[in-house]
C-alpha positions, 0 to 999 in steps of 0.5 A: 509426483515424480515426472521423467524419474524427478521428484522436486517437492518433499511431502510434510506429514500433517496430521488431519485429525485436529485440522479441518480448515474452511478458508478462503483464498483472501483469508491466508497469510504467511507472516514472520509474528515474532520477527525471528525469520520463522514465518507462520501461516495465519489462517482467517478459517470460516468454521463449520457447523456449530464451530464459529469462525476463528482465526488460526496460526500454525507453526509449520504443520501444527497448529499453535494459536487461535482465537474466536473471531466476530464475524466472518473474515473478508481478508487476512493480510500482514504488514509493517506499520513503521521502519524501527531499529530493532524492526517493530511487530508486524500487525495482522488486519482482518476485513469483516463486513465494513470494519478492519481489526488490527491485531499486533501480537496476536492481541486486539490492537485498532478497530478501523470503520470504513466512513459511512456515507448520508443518504440522499433527501429524496430517499428520506423525504419520501420515507417520511411520507410513507411513515404517515399514517395518512399514506398508508392506501395501496395506490399510494405506496405503489406511488412513494415505492415508484419514486424509491425505484427511481433512485440508483440502487448503488445509494439506496439503504438496505432498508428501502432494497428489503421493502422492494421485495415485499408485496403491497400487504406485506408493505402495510404491514411493516410500515405500521409495526416501523417507524425508523428512518433509514439509517447511514449507509454502510461500505461493505468491503469486498476485498483488502490487500497491502501496496509497499510506500518506498520500499521493495524490502520484505520487511518495509511499511506498506498500507492497507488498501481495501476495495468495496461493494460500491466500487472504489479503492480506499488506500489507508495510512499504516499510521492512523489509518486514515485515507491516503487515496480514494478513486473509483474503479471504473466509470460504470460500477464494477465489483471487486474481489481480488486485488493485485498490487505492484510497485510503490505508492510514493513512486508509482503503483499499479493496482490490478483488480479482478471484478464480478463482472468479467473483467480486470480493471487497472488503477495507478497512482493520481488517478481519481478513476480506474479503467477498464483493462480488459474483458473475458468471456466467461467468469474469471476465478483468479488472476495474478500479476507477473513481478517482470512486466506487469502481464496478467494470468487469468484463469476463467470457468471456461478452463482456460488459463490466458496471459494479457499484457500490462495494456489489456492485450490477449498474449496467449490461452490455454485449454485446461484439461478439467476446470481450474479453481486456485492459482498462485505464482511461484517464483523459485529465487536460485533458478531466476524464474516465476512459474504460474501454479493452476490447480485443478478440480481434478486433484492435479497442479500444473507448474507453467513458466509462460505456455510450457508446462514444467511439472504437475503435482498430484494432490490426491484432493481438490484444492481449495487454497494454495499459497507459494513462499516461506514457512518456518525457515524454508523459502520455497513451500507449497501450502495447500489447503483441500476441499476436505479440510486437510493441510498439506505442505509441499517443500522444494527441493534445492537440487530442482531444476524446471528447465525444459529438458529436466522434467521430461516434459514437451515444449509446446510446438509453437515455442519450438519453432523459434522465430529470427531476430530482427536485428538491424544491420550495422551502419557506417555510423557505428563501425567508425564509431567502433574502430575509433573506440579500438584505436583509443581505448587506453585515452578513453579509459584514462578520461573516464578514470579522470572524471570518476575521480573528479566526481568521487573528490567532489562528493568527499568534499561537499561531505565533509564540508557538511560534515564541518558546518554540523549542517544536517538534522541527525547527529553522527558520531558520538551524538548519532541518535539524536534527531533534530526537527522543526514546525511552522505554524502562523500566518505572520507577522508572529510564527510560533516555531516548534523544534522537536528533539528526539532521542532514537537511542533505545538505551541511551540518555543524553544530557547537557544539549542547549538551543541557539537560534542565529537570525537577521535581527533586522529582519526577524525578532526571538522571544528566546534565542536561548533554550537549555535542554533538560535530560533527553531520555532513550527513546524520549521526544522534547517540544519547544515551542518558540514565537519569531516575529517578522520585523518591519520598518517602519515605511512598508512599500505597498508594492509588498503586496506582490511580492513572494515574500513579504517584508525585507527579507529575501534570502535573509528569511532563512533561520539556522536552529543550532545545537550546542553540546557542553564542551565543544566549540562547534554545534553538533547539529544544526536545522535551517528553517524557511520562513514562510512569507508574511500574510499581506492582510496581517501587515500593519497598516500605519506601517504602510507608506503609500508611494507617488503612483499608489497615491494617483490611482487614489 
């Protein structure tokens, strides 16, 4: 589309003979499948006619792979499971009715089922009475059906819900042919997305976030797919169908959820239950969250594009010419701007910067699904799937500009009338401070540089001291790929300490290592104080279990039960583990273990010496 005689987009010719896609907005993902910085388009296709659902992969505009899926996909996402060097292959997770299939290298890797819920005892007891032939009477069935109807609908099994829809004659026939009790509830997946754990890097480890039909939001661990947190979306039942995540799981995050009940809910870190952010007058078609201020962009069925603040307050609203069908964010990195792309039923695709329209693209068809991001090695590509199943690619030119005058698009009058800024007057204290800074600029700069150099010197000394003492758990220099960790188990006084020695190198083996325990002999006794380590292959991991016993004196004061650390250890409850290597005088690694206190119930009774006060109380 050309506006103001300026074309910002390059159209990529896509052969439409073999491409006939039928998909949903949640079933598109841009994935670097081979870790070669060439992103592929992964589509969960629902299929048409006799052709069943498939997972299709496109390299640019050419389909290179497809795979049959066991059911209709509800969402396709990609994430990294671990931070390794070299970087691991990303996984592709496909959500189905009540399970998630995980693919690695486009091959089945893992299958995760949502945890089932037990049925209520009231429902099971009612079905036992219904299965009794003596109760197969019209009045009894009506009474038992009313008893089922009093149970909340969300905890009822599908068998009970089907039983409600039958007439009395059909219920009698059903009971005569059915003798099984209802099975456990299988939660249904409504939507799926990802959330980065501890880094905003695009190759950082992410966890899966699943929204269920019952209104639960489940965050899954990327290593073993166990639930890390489970929260209810709202106090009133809300059904999610689109989720947008921002932030980091280990720091602070926000999950903005669009529901089918004309509302948007918010879930944050450590919340056991989400909160209603705002409601709309008409059904919500799609939402997006701006990364700058967490404001929420919403398109609704009443032909509006609205913006809400992160606290749910409506900022502005635009009336669109036609019905909106899709929404996506368009971040342009070289310009430092994030636009909002809105596709209309007329075939037009508008790009907005706030309320200002910056560009319009004519698609020649109704957009069904669109996504903006890196495809191949191009960073700014519009991937569009139309209602007829065609695939369109539009690449943003590197010379494109979206300022107010470049597009020839008028800015709304509300933005032209700029309001004056409320700048406070300069106080007397501010003027005196600025004068003092101008007069003493040189001395202030010297003082700042002096303090900065002192800080750098202190940091260097601390680093040198840690390197000299080898008081670190990761090797440096020649032993850089070695990592030493320790785990303590037990209630005491005998503890099990397991040392884990890991070689993180991919092509280098290590030999000639040994482990030495350094403890205070008056407080702890080690069964194997010296351990010789065999050859450690590349990527190998060895575990060395050792028993460490806390030593008590013959007469232990009963006040031991009220101390934070049992025994006479105090600060001596530190066990230092040294990693030695042949030919070196100093240890190459050292790990310090804080021994836990011994459980007072495990202290030998014959060693407890009662005090005078203790005897008088008896």
